[in-house]
C-alpha positions in Angstrom: 0.0 0.0 0.0 2.7 2.5 0.9 4.7 1.3 -2.1 1.7 2.1 -4.4 1.3 5.5 -2.9 5.0 6.2 -3.4 4.9 5.1 -7.1 1.8 7.2 -7.6 3.5 10.3 -6.2 6.6 9.6 -8.3 4.5 9.3 -11.4 2.5 12.4 -10.7 5.8 14.3 -10.1 7.2 13.1 -13.4 4.1 14.2 -15.3 4.3 17.6 -13.7 8.0 18.0 -14.6 7.4 16.9 -18.1 4.5 19.4 -18.5 6.8 22.2 -17.3 9.5 21.2 -19.7 7.2 20.9 -22.7 5.9 24.4 -22.4 3.4 24.6 -19.6 4.1 28.4 -19.3 4.3 31.1 -21.9 7.6 32.5 -22.8 8.5 36.1 -22.0 8.8 37.0 -25.7 5.3 35.6 -26.4 3.8 37.6 -23.6 5.5 40.8 -24.8 4.4 40.3 -28.4 0.8 39.7 -27.2 0.9 42.9 -25.1 2.3 44.8 -28.1 -0.4 43.5 -30.4 -3.1 44.3 -27.8 -1.9 47.8 -27.4 -1.9 48.4 -31.2 -5.3 46.9 -31.5 -6.7 49.1 -28.7 -5.1 52.2 -30.2 -6.5 51.5 -33.7 -10.0 50.7 -32.3 -10.1 53.9 -30.4 -8.8 55.9 -33.3 -11.5 54.7 -35.7 -14.2 57.3 -36.4 -17.8 56.1 -36.0 -20.0 56.8 -39.0 -23.7 57.6 -39.3 -26.0 55.8 -41.7 -24.8 57.8 -44.7 -21.4 55.9 -44.9 -19.5 59.2 -45.3 -16.6 60.0 -43.0 -14.7 63.3 -42.6 -10.9 63.2 -43.0 -9.0 64.1 -39.9 -6.1 65.5 -41.9 -7.8 67.9 -44.4 -11.5 67.9 -43.5 -12.8 66.5 -46.8 -15.6 64.0 -46.9 -14.9 60.5 -48.2 -16.7 57.2 -48.6 -16.4 54.9 -45.6 -16.0 52.0 -48.1 -13.0 53.5 -49.8 -11.2 53.9 -46.5 -9.0 56.7 -47.9 -9.5 60.4 -48.3 -10.1 61.4 -51.9 -8.2 64.6 -51.5 -5.0 63.8 -49.5 -5.1 60.0 -49.5 -4.8 59.5 -45.7 -6.7 56.8 -43.9 -10.2 57.9 -42.9 
């Protein structure tokens, strides 16, 4: 009985060590890349202008009106 318990504990410990060695945790570079992507996504989503039902957006650079579908200003070419 004690022997079975010892073997079970040893097997459980071996599985835990194997899990840690095979990538149980995320690497530091992966976490940094994820944070960088999240920051970029948040910045872009906050920067987007909401449109009304007309589908026309005003350019932030020159003030001209452009189609939301086009995505670019017809006058200066910047992203709407």
